C-alpha positions as CSV (number, residue, x, y, z in Angstrom):
1,M,44.3,-21.4,-51.6
2,G,43.1,-24.3,-50.4
3,K,46.6,-25.6,-50.2
4,I,47.3,-22.6,-47.3
5,R,43.8,-23.2,-45.7
6,S,45.4,-26.9,-44.8
7,D,48.3,-26.0,-44.3
8,L,47.6,-23.7,-41.3
9,G,45.3,-26.5,-40.2
10,I,47.5,-29.2,-39.7
11,Q,49.4,-26.7,-38.5
12,I,46.8,-25.9,-34.9
13,R,45.1,-29.4,-34.8
14,Q,49.4,-30.1,-34.3
15,A,50.2,-27.8,-31.7
16,R,46.4,-28.4,-29.6
17,M,47.0,-32.4,-29.6
18,S,50.7,-31.3,-28.3
19,K,48.8,-29.6,-25.1
20,K,47.5,-32.3,-25.3
21,M,43.3,-30.5,-25.6
22,T,40.6,-31.3,-27.2
23,Q,39.0,-29.6,-29.5
24,S,36.1,-28.6,-27.1
25,K,38.8,-27.1,-25.0
26,L,40.4,-25.8,-28.3
27,A,36.5,-23.9,-27.9
28,E,35.7,-23.5,-25.4
29,L,39.5,-20.9,-24.8
30,L,38.4,-19.0,-27.8
31,G,34.6,-19.3,-27.3
32,C,33.3,-20.3,-30.5
33,N,31.9,-24.4,-31.7
34,Q,33.7,-27.3,-31.2
35,E,32.4,-27.6,-35.5
36,Y,34.8,-24.4,-36.0
37,I,38.1,-25.8,-34.5
38,S,36.8,-28.8,-36.4
39,R,36.3,-27.9,-39.9
40,L,39.2,-25.0,-39.1
41,E,41.2,-28.1,-38.8
42,N,41.2,-30.0,-41.7
43,G,41.2,-26.7,-43.8
44,L,37.7,-25.8,-45.1
45,V,37.0,-22.6,-43.5
46,N,38.6,-19.9,-43.6
47,T,40.2,-17.4,-40.6
48,T,41.4,-13.3,-39.8
49,I,44.3,-12.6,-38.8
50,E,42.7,-11.2,-35.8
51,Y,41.7,-14.7,-35.2
52,L,44.5,-16.3,-36.0
53,I,47.0,-14.1,-33.4
54,H,44.0,-15.7,-30.5
55,I,44.2,-19.3,-31.3
56,A,48.7,-18.7,-31.5
57,N,48.0,-17.1,-28.4
58,V,45.5,-19.7,-26.6
59,L,48.1,-22.7,-27.7
60,D,50.7,-20.8,-27.2
61,Q,52.2,-21.3,-30.4
62,D,54.6,-17.4,-32.4
63,L,52.7,-17.0,-34.9
64,N,55.9,-16.2,-37.2
65,C,57.7,-19.9,-36.3
66,N,54.8,-22.3,-36.0
67,F,51.8,-21.5,-38.7
68,I,53.0,-20.1,-40.8
69,H,56.0,-21.1,-44.3
70,K,57.6,-19.3,-46.0
71,S,56.5,-21.5,-49.3
72,D,53.0,-21.0,-47.9
73,V,53.5,-16.7,-48.5
C-alpha cells in the first residue's frame, strides 16, 4: 500500500505544481489544511475515493489517466 500512496502523492504534487499552485492554495480550495496536503503528497496518509475525485476536479485532472495506473492496481 505504501508504494500506491507514494505514487499517488507524486501525481498530486505534479498536477498541483503544473497549475503553479501552492499546497496552501490547494488546501484552501479543498477545504482542508496545508499539512494534510503535504502528508498526502508525501504518501503518509490515505484518502477516500470521494476526496480523490474532489482533488482531481480542483486540479482539473482526469482521475482515470493521471492518478491511477494499471501497474498500481
